N, C-alpha and C positions, 0 to 999 in steps of 0.2 A: 608251714607259711608264717606262723606266729610264734613269738617268744616273749619272755617276760622282762621287764625292767623293775628293778627294786630300789626303794629309798626308805629311810628310817624317819620317823617323827621325832621332834626334838624335845617334846615335853610329855611327862606321864599322864594318861588318861584312862578312864574306864574303857571297856571294849567298844560300847556304843559311841563315845565320843572319839575314840581312835578311828572307827569306821568312817565318821563324818570328815575327820581330817584327811584320810586317805582318798575319800570321794572328792573333796575340794580340789584335789590335784589330779583328778580323772582316774583314780584307781579305787582299789579295795584293799582291806587287810589282806597281807600276802598269802597267795596260794602257792605253798611249797609242795609240789605234787610229784617229786621224783628225787632220787638220789643224786641225780645231776644238779637239781635246783638246790637242794640242801647243801651240796659241797660248794656251789657257787657262793650262797650266802656266807658260808663259813670262810671262804677265801676272801670274800669282799669285806667282811666286818671283823674278822680275826685281828686281834692287836689294836682295834680302834675304839673299843669301849671300855668303860670302867668295870672292873671285876665285880661280879655280883649282879650285873645288870640283867634285866629280864624284858622280853618284849613279846607282844601278842603277834601271832600269825592267824591267818583266816581259817581256822578249823574250829568247829564247834560240836558239841555233843548234846543236842536238844532232847533226844531220846537216848536212853542208855545203849552205849556201843553202836550208835548210829552216826558216825562222824560225817559232818557235812563242811562244805566251805561257805564263806559268807555269802556267796552267790547261789547257793543251793546244790552244788554238785557233790556227788558222793566222794568222800576222801579215801583213797586206797593206800597211799604211801604214808608211813609213820616212821618217827625216829625217837621212840619213848626212851626216857631215862630208866635204867634197870633198877634204880633204888626208889623209884616213885611208885606210890601206892594211891590209885584214884579214889575219890569220894563221890558219893552220888549227886550231889548238889554242886560239883565243880564241873562247869561245861564249856569254859574257854581255854584254849590251848596256848601256851607260850613257849618260847625258846629260853633256856637258861644260858646266858652267854659264856659262863664258865666251861661248859662242855658241849655247848650247842645241841643238847638233848631236849626233848619235848616233855612237858608236864601239863596239867591241868590245874585250874584255879577257879575262884568265884569270879564272875565277869566285872563286878564293881571295883576290883582292886586297880589302882592306877598303875599302869606300866606304859613303857614305850610301845610302839607298834611298827612292825615292818609291813610297808605297803607294796603293792605291785599293780602293773597294768600290762595288758598285752599290747605289743607293737608288731606291726607288719615288717618283715624283714626287708621289704622294698624301701621302707622309710630310712633304713640306715644308709643307703646310697646317698640320700640328700643330706645326711647329717656330716659327711665328709666331703670337703671342697676339692681336693687334690690327691690324686693317687700316683705313686711311683713304684711301678712293678720291678721286682729284682733289686730293691733298694732298702736301706735302713738308716735311720737317724741314730748317730752315736753321741753319747755324752750327756743325754738329758733325761735319762730314766728316773721316774719317781716312784714307779711301782711295777713290779713284774708278776704275771701269772703263768703258771706252767700248765701245758697240756690243756688248753682251752680252744674252743672254736673261734672264729672271727666274730661271730654274734656275740659270744660272752665277752670277748675282748673289747667290742664296741660299747656293750653295756657298762662295763667296768669304767671305761673312758667317760661316758655320760655321768656317772656317779662320782667322778673325781674332779673336784673344782680346779685342779692344776693341770688337767689333761688339755693339751693343745694338738697333739697328734699321737699316733699309734704305730708301732711296728708289729707285724704279725707274721710269723714264720709258719708257713702252710705245711712244712715237714715235721718239725717238732712240736707245733702248736704253741709255741712261746709268744707270750703277749707282753709288750713293753709299753707302758704308758709314759709319754714324754711331756715335759714342761716347755719344750721349745719346738720350733718348726724348722722345716728344711728352707723356707723362705727367709727366715731370719738367719739361719746358719747353713748356707749351701755347701761350705767346704765340709761339713760333717755328715752329708748325705753320701753314704758309701755303698758300693756294691755288695749285694748279698743274694745270690740266685734264688733261694727258697723263701725270701722275705718280700713283703709288700709294705709300703709306707703310706699313711693316710694322714691328711691335715683336717683338723676339725673345722666345719664350716662355721663361722661366726656371723 
């Protein structure tokens, strides 16, 4: 019933200030709790950040080997870097952008932070104003995600400032983020039996 929306802070901060920034927008430092969530983060931010960038995620180690989220839940999923050696006083977890692997660090070091919040799936229906079943908009793709659910496709649209509509193929699970709409380009709305087209509600 619930899923996650992710966004990145724009300035480096220590972990405490990063958590405040995430909370200001209604979220927390990101809970990356599954391989699916990890893959989504990689697809969303891959190729969009400067090499060598690092960003906090919502995992801490307040007691040795007892990893918790910033909201207190026990962390079961991990994606550690194989070349990383933990230190006793390193308790905050970050992702190294170059390979999207996890490492620990001292929490006072300034880094970017990945934020997340839970969103009810029912909310997404109000995010899209118009639906065309069996249709797709051609010629306006700005980003494509392969093998993703509609929920993930919709979240990717929310995080892309150029997104005005999406095409989602229910068979191949291909997601196309469009910079145009069927209302502006009706002649480019074509028949595609396995696809559905959605206009973002503005």
